[in-house]
N, C-alpha and C positions, 0 to 999 in steps of 0.2 A: 959558132953555134953555142947557144946556152946550155949547159948542162942539165939533164932532167931531174937530178938531184943534187943534194949537197952532203957532207960528210959531218957529222956531229959526234962529239965525244962525251962520254960521262965517266964515272968511276968503275964501270963494268966493261968499258971499250968502246967500239965506234960502230955506228949504224948509218945506213943511207936514208935521208929524209927527202921526201918529194920537194923539188925546189919551190912549188907554189904553195907549200904548207907554212903556214904561220906557227904551227905547234912543232916541238922539238923532239929530242931522243927520249926524254922521260915519258913524254905523251904517247910516244910511239910503242914503247915497252908496255904500257898499261893497255893499249888498245890490243896488243897481242896477248896480254895475260888475262884480259877480263871481257871475253866475248859472251857476256852472260845474258842480259835482257834485250839488248838493242836499244835501250832508253836512254838518251843523252840527258845532262844535266837541265833541270827546270831553266827557262829564262830568267825568273825572278832571282834564283839562286845564282846564276852567273852574274846578274845586275848588281847583286849584293856584293860578290867577290870583286867586280870592277870598281864599285864606289869605294870600297875599302883600299884597293890598290891606288885608286886616285888621291884618295886623302892621305894615305901614307907616303905617296911619292911627293905631294906638296909640303908635308909636314918634315921629310927628311931633307928635302930641298931647301926649305927654309932654315933649318938647324944645321946645314952644312954637312950632313952626312953622306949625300950623294951629289955629284955634280948638278949644278942648274939646269945645263941643257939637257941633261939625262932626265931630271925630274920633269921637264916641261914636256919632253917628247912622251914619256909615260903617260902623263895626264893626257895628252892630246890623243894618244893611242886608245886610252880608256873611254875618252869621250866618243870618238868614232865608233867604237863598238857598242856603247850604250845607245847610241843612234842608228845602229842597225847593221853596222858594216861587220864582216868577218864572223857573223854568229855561227856559220857552219864549222868553225874551227875549235868547238869546244866538244870533243868527241868522246870522252871517257865514260864508260858505262857507270850507272848510279851504284852498281855493285862492284865495289873495287877495293883497293888497298885501304886498310884501317886507317881510321882518322881523317881520310881525305887527301892524303899527299898527291895521289895521282891526279885528281882534279886541279889541286891547288897549283901542281906545277904545270898543267896545262894552262892555266890562266897566267901563270908567270912567263911561260915561253911564248904565248900569242902577243902579249904585251912587249916583251922584250924585243920579237922580230918585228913588230910593227914599229916600234920606237926607233929602232935601227934603220929601216926605210925612210921615217921621218928626218932622220939626221943624216941621211944621204949615204948610209952604208949599207951593207948586204946582211940579209937574213944569216943567222949562226954566227957572226962575229961577236961571241959573246965576252970578249975582252973590252968592247966599247960599251955595250949595255948586256948585263948578265941577267938572267931570270932569277939568280940566287943572290948575287951580291948588290944588284941595284933595285930591281921590282920588288925583291923580298926583304930589302934590308930592314934590319931589326924585327924581322917577323918570323913565324914558324907556323907550320900547318896546324900547330895545336893550339894556337890562339887567333889565328885567321878564320879557322872554319867554324868554331862556335859563334864567333862575331857575325860571320856571314848568315848563319842559321838566325840569329837575332835580327840581323837588318833585313834579310829576305822575309821572315815573319811579320816585321812591321810593315813592310812594303805591300805585302800580299793583303793584310788586314785592312791597311788605309786606302787602298785602290780598288780592292774587291769586296771582302766580306762586310764590312761596315756600311758602304754604300747599298749593297743588296738587301742587308738586314733593314736599313731605314727605309727604303722603297716598299719591302715587303709589309713592314709595320703600318707605314702609311696607308697602303692599299687595304689592308685588313680593317684598319679603323674606318675608312670610307666605306666599305662594305657593312660595317657594323651599323653605321647611321642607317644605310640604304635598307637594311634588313631589320631595323629594330622593332617594327610593328608586326614582323611575322612570327606568328606563335606556333610551336611545333611540339611533338612529344619529346620529353627526355628519354634518355635510356640508361640504365646502369645494369651491368652484367648482360648487356644485349637484350634486357626486358624492358617493357614499357616503364617508365618513370613519370613524374609530375611534369607538368609543361614547362618548357623554357622558351626564350626568344632566341630566333636565329641570329639576330644581330648581336646577342651577347656572346654567343658562341664565337663568332668572328672577334669580338673585343677580347675575348679571354685568350684567343691566340696571338694577338696583337701584343697583349701583356706578357704572355709567355716568351715572345721573341725578344721584347724589349728588356726583360730581365737577363736572357741570355746574353744579349749584347753587353750589357753592363757587367756581366761575370767575365765575359772575354777581355773587356777593356781593362778589367783589374788584373786579370792574370797576366796581360800582355805588358804591365809595368815592369816584370821581371825581365822582359826583353831588352829594357833600355839600358842595363847594367852590362858594360863590355869588359871581357877579359882582354881585349887587344892590348898589347904592350906587355903581356907577360912572357912573350917569346916561346921558349920551349917547354919550361916547367912552371912558369909563373913569376920567376924572379926577375924578368925583365932583362936578362943577360943580352948584350950588344945593342941596346937601346939607349937613345938620349934620354936623359931625366925629364925633360919636357914633352917627349914624344907622344905619350899616351894620352896627355891633356889636350895637346893641339889636335891630335887625330881625331879624338871625340868631338871637340869644337867644329871641326871641318865635316865630319859626318853628320852631325845635327844639321848643318847648314844644307848639305846636300840632299837629305831624306826629307826635311823639313819637320822633324821631329827631335826632341831633346834626348840625346843619350850621352852617358858619361862613364868615366872608367869605374869599375867595380871597387868597392873598399879593399876587397882581397883579390888580387888576380889569380891566384892559385885556385881559389874557390870557383870562381867565375869559369876557369877553364876545366876543372875536374868535374863539377856537377852539372848533369843535364836536367835538374828538376825544374828549371824555368820551361822547358820544352814539353815536360811531362804535364806541368801545370796548364799550360795553353791548350795541349792536346786534350787534356781531360775536359776543359771547358768547351772545346769544340765536339768532343763526344758527347758530352750532356745536351748540347744544343742539337746534334743529329738524332739523339733519342727522342726528342720531342719533336722533330720534324717528321720523323716516320710516322709518329702517333697521328700528328696533323695530316699528314699524306694519306694514312689508311682511313681517318674519320672521312675526308673529303671524297674518297673512293666509295666508302660504304653509303655515304648520303646520296651520291649520285647513281647508286646501283640501279640496275633496271634495263631498260626503261620500264617494262612491263611487270617484271617479277621482283623488283627490288625496292629500295626506299623511294628513289628519285624525288628527294626533296629539294634538291638543288640540281642545276644543269651545269656541268663543267664544259667549257668551250671547246667543241670538238676541232681538233688542229691536223688530223691525218686519219685516213682510213684505218679501220681498226681490226681487219680480218683479211686474209687472202682468199677465204673460200666463202664467208658469210657477208652478202651484199648489205650495205647500209648501216654497218656495226660501227661505231666509235668507242674508242677504249680511252680511260685517263691515263693517258700515257706521260703527262707532265709530273703527276704524283708518283706514277710508278718509277720513273727515273730519278725522282728526289729520293725514294726510299734506297734505291740502289746506290746512290752516291753516299748516302748515310751510312749503309752498312759497310762501304769502303772506308769510310773515315773511321769507323769503330774499329775495324780491323787495323788499319794505320796505328790507331792509339794503342792498341795491345802490342804491336810491335815496337812501337816508341818506349813503352814502359819496360819491355824486355831488354832492349837495346841501352836504356838509360842506366840500368843495374849492372851493365856487363863491362863497365870500366874497371881498371886496375890502377892502383897507385896515382901517378900524375896525369893520367890521359884515359879518356874512353875512346876507343878504337871504333865504335860503331856509329860515329857521327854522320857518315855517308848515308846511312839508312834514315836516322832522324832527320836530316837535312831534307831528304826528298818527301817523306811521308808528313812531316809537319807543313812544309810549305805547299804541298800538292793538296792536303787536306783543307788548309785555308781557302785554296784557289777553287777546287771543286765544289766547295760547299758555297762559296759566293756565287760561282757560276750557276749551280742549280737553283738557288734561292731567286736570283736574276730571272732566270728562265721561267721558273714556277710562276713568279708574280706577273711577268709579262704575257706568258701564253696560258696562263690558268687563272689566277686570283682575280685579275683586273675584269675578265669577262664572265665571272660567275653570276648566274641569275637564280632566283628563288623559285620554286614550284609552290606558290602560295596555298592554292587549294589543297593539294597533297598535304602540306604541313598541317593545315588547319584541320583536315579530316582526322589524321593521325592524332592531333591533339585533343580533339573532341571525342574520338573513340577509345581513348586509353583508359583501360581499368584503374590506372594508377590515380585516375581523379578522385578516386575513392578517400585517398590520403586525406584530402581536404575535409572529409566528413568526420574524421577521428574525433576532433574537439566537440563535435555536435551529437553524435550518436555512439561514440565510443569504438575502440579498436575491434572488439569482436563482432559487433553489430556491422561496422564497415567490410569486415573481411568475409562475413555471411553474404552481404549485399554483392560484393565482388564475384564470390563464387557462384550465386545464382545467376549473375549477368553473364558470366562466362559459359555456363550451362545451358542458359536458355536464349541467350541473344538479346535479351530485353536490355534496354539502357539502365544507367545507374539511377537516373532520375526516376524512371517509371517505377522501379523497384522500391526505392525510398518512399515514394508517394503511396505505392500500394500498402507498404507496412506501416505506413503513418509514422514514420520517424522524423520527418520534417514537412513544413508547409511549402508551397510553391515559391512564396517569396523568400522563404529563408534559403531555400535551394538556389535561386537567382543570385543571391549574395555571395554564397558560399562557393558556387561552380562558375565563378567569374574568371575566365581565361586570362584576362589582362592584368587582373590583381594577384592571381597565382603565379604568373610568369615575371612579375616586377622584381627587379633586384633590390636587396636591401641597401640601406643607406650606408655610404663608405666612411661616414664620420658622424658623431652626435650632432655636429652643426647643421647637417641635411635634414635631422629629423624634425 
């Protein structure tokens, strides 16, 4: 009868490990020590670690640092897990041992035990395949984890946030064309302002998001400089001289993006500034997304007592007590996600400055917060685009009525009747309810023909030329 457990040893003693578990004794100790949040590592973070272990196993096998059959077994194990097997074996809480040693050993142990099975051996026979001596050859938590944050961030950006932003920008540009002829009242300080075109508002949002994507892409260049190969302190102790260069080539091929060894491994391992840089760019995006989300909610407010200049598509009932009510839930969700990203950014900044000497021990927090920020922002933007932006319609009559009734139209009269006369006209209109046109004519400040030219909403809402060549 097969035993339900196996015995594993480490420097602190022996422990029983469930025989069906692919993790080992160091993972078990971490599970006992850190029952904190119940949150396992993010799948993208696990993928990044597996890709690193695959690349290092190939390189160390090629360079003769570990046996070829062991190298091949580790690579096969990594590929299997990347394809979806054994994902439940990564069990260490995100709040754990400093630097990420617990998660790192969890990855090493799972790969070692699966490699043992592939070689026809039994889990736990670490003389044949060791989590430390083979899977982790030439590596340290101190260079693997910051590299995993970089790789995880690049993967999350490429497969999530960038496509979501691109779709949102394209959708906003499409809506800009659709609404280009819709004239509405502008508002500054939440008070009436001169007319604008609804389409230009959507075009402005598209430009804002486009600018943010460019900033994030620029910040993400920092993620391509790897400290992998520095081992414990950046000196490259116990690594082959060619190892870090070969691993960077392999990782570039595996993720489809060019990464390279840092010019100074110690600097790449110590400083968390690349992650602060990217996180800051994400926070900047989040802040503008909140503003756009709130604008959409305000413009859709009503239907009877608000602006109701646009209609956001209703996607679910909005009240458990008020029948027929629909709420702007997609914009509300987006704001909540953005607030979380801003909070993550603050935590990343605090964690980044908390390192000492050759190591920053707060890397597990940075890893989770940065990769999760990228992923939830991408998911939120994708959902907002599909469930909200694509289906927005304009309430054209409401927009035009607000534009025509705005006292701010008096601004266009300034060059013709002067600021003080215009202010007096606006004041009388507000007090009496008379139109601006009626008062100007009664005071004989302008003729009907002159007013027709000056109070032309089409011209007033026309955007200026973007270059001298357009004039």
